[in-house]
TORPA-4810 file (N, C-alpha, C, O; in nm, 3 decimals):
<nodes>
NODE_1_10.722_3.082_-5.905_10.778_3.050_-5.774_10.885_3.153_-5.741_10.978_3.174_-5.819_M
NODE_2_10.873_3.219_-5.625_10.973_3.318_-5.586_11.082_3.252_-5.503_11.057_3.158_-5.428_S
NODE_3_11.201_3.304_-5.518_11.315_3.249_-5.447_11.344_3.337_-5.325_11.343_3.460_-5.337_Q
NODE_4_11.369_3.277_-5.211_11.399_3.351_-5.089_11.537_3.414_-5.102_11.635_3.345_-5.127_N
NODE_5_11.544_3.544_-5.084_11.670_3.616_-5.095_11.715_3.657_-4.955_11.644_3.731_-4.886_N
NODE_6_11.830_3.611_-4.913_11.877_3.639_-4.777_11.992_3.739_-4.776_12.058_3.754_-4.673_C
NODE_7_12.018_3.806_-4.885_12.131_3.899_-4.891_12.122_4.012_-4.790_12.224_4.064_-4.745_E
NODE_8_12.001_4.052_-4.753_11.985_4.164_-4.659_11.989_4.119_-4.513_11.981_4.202_-4.422_S
NODE_9_12.001_3.989_-4.490_12.003_3.936_-4.354_12.146_3.912_-4.307_12.237_3.893_-4.388_K
NODE_10_12.164_3.914_-4.176_12.295_3.881_-4.119_12.314_3.731_-4.131_12.228_3.652_-4.091_I
NODE_11_12.429_3.691_-4.185_12.459_3.549_-4.204_12.562_3.506_-4.101_12.667_3.569_-4.087_R
NODE_12_12.530_3.399_-4.029_12.622_3.340_-3.932_12.677_3.211_-3.992_12.603_3.135_-4.054_Y
NODE_13_12.805_3.187_-3.973_12.870_3.069_-4.029_12.824_2.940_-3.962_12.811_2.837_-4.028_E
NODE_14_12.798_2.947_-3.830_12.760_2.826_-3.757_12.635_2.851_-3.674_12.599_2.965_-3.645_T
NODE_15_12.570_2.743_-3.638_12.453_2.752_-3.551_12.493_2.807_-3.414_12.417_2.884_-3.354_E
NODE_16_12.609_2.769_-3.366_12.657_2.817_-3.235_12.675_2.968_-3.237_12.636_3.037_-3.143_I
NODE_17_12.735_3.020_-3.343_12.753_3.165_-3.357_12.618_3.237_-3.358_12.602_3.341_-3.294_E
NODE_18_12.522_3.182_-3.430_12.389_3.242_-3.436_12.322_3.240_-3.299_12.260_3.338_-3.259_A
NODE_19_12.335_3.130_-3.227_12.273_3.119_-3.094_12.336_3.217_-2.995_12.266_3.275_-2.913_R
NODE_20_12.467_3.235_-3.002_12.534_3.332_-2.914_12.483_3.473_-2.941_12.455_3.548_-2.847_K
NODE_21_12.472_3.508_-3.066_12.423_3.642_-3.101_12.275_3.658_-3.069_12.230_3.769_-3.038_N
NODE_22_12.199_3.550_-3.077_12.058_3.556_-3.040_12.044_3.599_-2.895_11.961_3.684_-2.863_R
NODE_23_12.122_3.541_-2.806_12.116_3.577_-2.664_12.143_3.724_-2.642_12.074_3.790_-2.565_G
NODE_24_12.244_3.775_-2.710_12.278_3.917_-2.697_12.165_4.005_-2.751_12.125_4.101_-2.686_W
NODE_25_12.114_3.972_-2.869_12.006_4.051_-2.930_11.879_4.048_-2.845_11.810_4.150_-2.833_L
NODE_26_11.848_3.933_-2.788_11.727_3.924_-2.705_11.737_4.015_-2.583_11.639_4.078_-2.546_E
NODE_27_11.854_4.021_-2.522_11.869_4.108_-2.405_11.873_4.255_-2.444_11.823_4.340_-2.370_S
NODE_28_11.931_4.286_-2.558_11.939_4.425_-2.604_11.804_4.478_-2.654_11.768_4.592_-2.626_E
NODE_29_11.731_4.395_-2.726_11.607_4.440_-2.792_11.480_4.400_-2.718_11.370_4.439_-2.758_N
NODE_30_11.494_4.322_-2.610_11.376_4.275_-2.535_11.276_4.207_-2.628_11.155_4.231_-2.620_K
NODE_31_11.329_4.122_-2.716_11.248_4.050_-2.814_11.306_3.911_-2.829_11.426_3.891_-2.811_Q
NODE_32_11.222_3.814_-2.862_11.266_3.676_-2.882_11.298_3.651_-3.029_11.233_3.707_-3.118_K
NODE_33_11.399_3.565_-3.054_11.441_3.529_-3.189_11.455_3.378_-3.200_11.485_3.310_-3.102_Y
NODE_34_11.432_3.326_-3.319_11.459_3.185_-3.346_11.577_3.177_-3.443_11.600_3.267_-3.523_S
NODE_35_11.651_3.068_-3.433_11.766_3.042_-3.519_11.723_2.941_-3.625_11.658_2.841_-3.594_V
NODE_36_11.759_2.967_-3.750_11.724_2.870_-3.855_11.835_2.860_-3.959_11.903_2.958_-3.990_Y
NODE_37_11.851_2.740_-4.011_11.946_2.715_-4.119_11.886_2.759_-4.252_11.768_2.733_-4.278_G
NODE_38_11.965_2.824_-4.335_11.916_2.878_-4.462_11.960_2.789_-4.578_12.078_2.760_-4.594_C
NODE_39_11.864_2.746_-4.657_11.896_2.660_-4.771_11.950_2.741_-4.889_12.009_2.684_-4.981_S
NODE_40_11.931_2.873_-4.888_11.981_2.958_-4.997_12.131_2.982_-4.988_12.201_2.979_-5.089_S
NODE_41_12.181_3.006_-4.864_12.323_3.041_-4.850_12.401_2.940_-4.765_12.522_2.954_-4.748_C
NODE_42_12.332_2.840_-4.712_12.394_2.738_-4.625_12.447_2.796_-4.496_12.529_2.733_-4.429_S
NODE_43_12.403_2.914_-4.460_12.442_2.976_-4.334_12.327_2.968_-4.236_12.234_2.888_-4.252_G
NODE_44_12.334_3.052_-4.133_12.233_3.056_-4.027_12.184_3.199_-4.012_12.262_3.293_-4.025_W
NODE_45_12.056_3.215_-3.984_11.995_3.346_-3.966_11.910_3.347_-3.840_11.882_3.241_-3.783_H
NODE_46_11.869_3.467_-3.798_11.777_3.484_-3.688_11.646_3.541_-3.740_11.646_3.625_-3.830_L
NODE_47_11.537_3.495_-3.683_11.405_3.547_-3.718_11.336_3.591_-3.590_11.338_3.518_-3.491_A
NODE_48_11.276_3.709_-3.591_11.205_3.754_-3.471_11.078_3.673_-3.454_11.013_3.634_-3.551_S
NODE_49_11.045_3.647_-3.329_10.923_3.573_-3.295_10.821_3.675_-3.245_10.848_3.749_-3.150_I
NODE_50_10.706_3.677_-3.307_10.603_3.774_-3.268_10.499_3.712_-3.181_10.405_3.779_-3.139_R
</nodes>
């Protein structure tokens, strides 16, 4: 069983912080992102939606 490693991802302390940055990234990159809670670090990350 492999363990998910999130060290290379940007970690947000709160869901609100992640959502704010998602809006900025979506407008800058013209791409959609989803916000998810991480069980490995107890933080929040963004994932691109394809």
